[in-house]
C-alpha positions as CSV (number, residue, x, y, z in Angstrom):
1,M,-3.9,-5.8,-30.2
2,I,-5.2,-6.7,-33.6
3,L,-8.8,-7.2,-32.5
4,P,-10.7,-5.5,-29.7
5,D,-11.1,-7.3,-26.4
6,K,-12.2,-6.5,-22.9
7,F,-9.2,-4.2,-22.4
8,I,-8.7,-2.8,-25.9
9,T,-11.5,-0.7,-27.4
10,P,-12.4,-1.1,-31.1
11,E,-11.0,2.3,-31.8
12,D,-7.6,1.5,-30.2
13,C,-7.0,-1.9,-31.8
14,L,-5.2,-2.3,-35.2
15,L,-8.5,-3.1,-36.9
16,G,-9.8,0.3,-35.8
17,V,-6.6,2.0,-37.0
18,G,-7.2,0.2,-40.4
19,A,-10.7,1.6,-40.5
20,V,-9.3,5.2,-39.9
21,L,-6.8,4.6,-42.7
22,L,-9.4,3.3,-45.1
23,D,-11.7,6.2,-44.4
24,A,-8.9,8.6,-45.1
25,L,-7.9,6.8,-48.3
26,R,-10.7,8.3,-50.5
27,S,-8.5,8.6,-53.5
28,P,-5.1,7.1,-54.4
29,Q,-2.3,8.7,-52.3
30,T,1.3,8.1,-51.4
31,V,2.1,6.6,-48.0
32,S,3.5,10.0,-46.9
33,Q,0.3,11.8,-48.0
34,L,-1.9,9.3,-46.0
35,W,0.4,9.6,-43.0
36,E,0.1,13.4,-43.1
37,S,-3.7,13.2,-43.3
38,V,-4.1,10.8,-40.2
39,R,-1.1,11.7,-38.0
40,T,-3.2,13.9,-35.7
41,N,-5.9,11.3,-35.3
42,T,-6.0,10.1,-31.7
43,H,-6.5,6.5,-32.7
44,V,-3.5,6.4,-35.0
45,E,-1.1,8.4,-32.7
46,T,2.2,7.0,-33.8
47,F,4.0,6.1,-37.1
48,E,4.4,2.6,-35.7
49,R,0.6,2.1,-35.3
50,F,0.1,3.7,-38.8
51,T,2.5,1.2,-40.4
52,L,1.0,-1.8,-38.5
53,G,-2.5,-0.8,-39.5
54,L,-1.4,-0.3,-43.1
55,T,0.3,-3.7,-43.1
56,L,-2.8,-5.3,-41.7
57,L,-4.9,-3.8,-44.5
58,H,-2.4,-5.0,-47.1
59,I,-2.4,-8.5,-45.7
60,M,-6.3,-8.5,-45.8
61,G,-6.2,-7.3,-49.4
62,A,-8.0,-4.0,-48.6
63,V,-5.2,-1.8,-50.0
64,E,-2.6,-2.2,-52.7
65,L,0.6,-0.3,-53.6
66,Q,1.1,0.4,-57.3
67,R,3.8,2.7,-58.6
68,G,4.2,4.4,-55.3
69,M,0.4,5.1,-54.8
70,L,-1.9,3.4,-52.3
71,Y,-5.2,2.2,-53.7
72,K,-8.3,1.1,-51.7
73,I,-9.4,-2.3,-53.1
74,V,-13.2,-2.6,-53.5
75,P,-14.2,-6.2,-53.5
76,K,-16.4,-7.4,-56.4
77,R,-19.9,-8.5,-55.5
78,V,-20.8,-12.1,-56.2
79,E,-24.2,-12.1,-58.0
80,E,-26.5,-14.8,-56.9
81,A,-27.4,-17.3,-59.7
């Protein structure tokens, strides 16, 4: 369910839900604002999938919650020496 397999398409797995959430999180938003912007997306569908996708992104370090606002974390590039 987290990753796609032969029965679950990339769009329907939680990693795909996370991609939808990251795409919608163009600027800092509250959890409620993000939910309102993706609730009609056919890949998110339910609040449960939304929260599972958001939890996965938080565990991966892709999003952070600060003072009630969700922020997308952009990893720093490692420069070659």
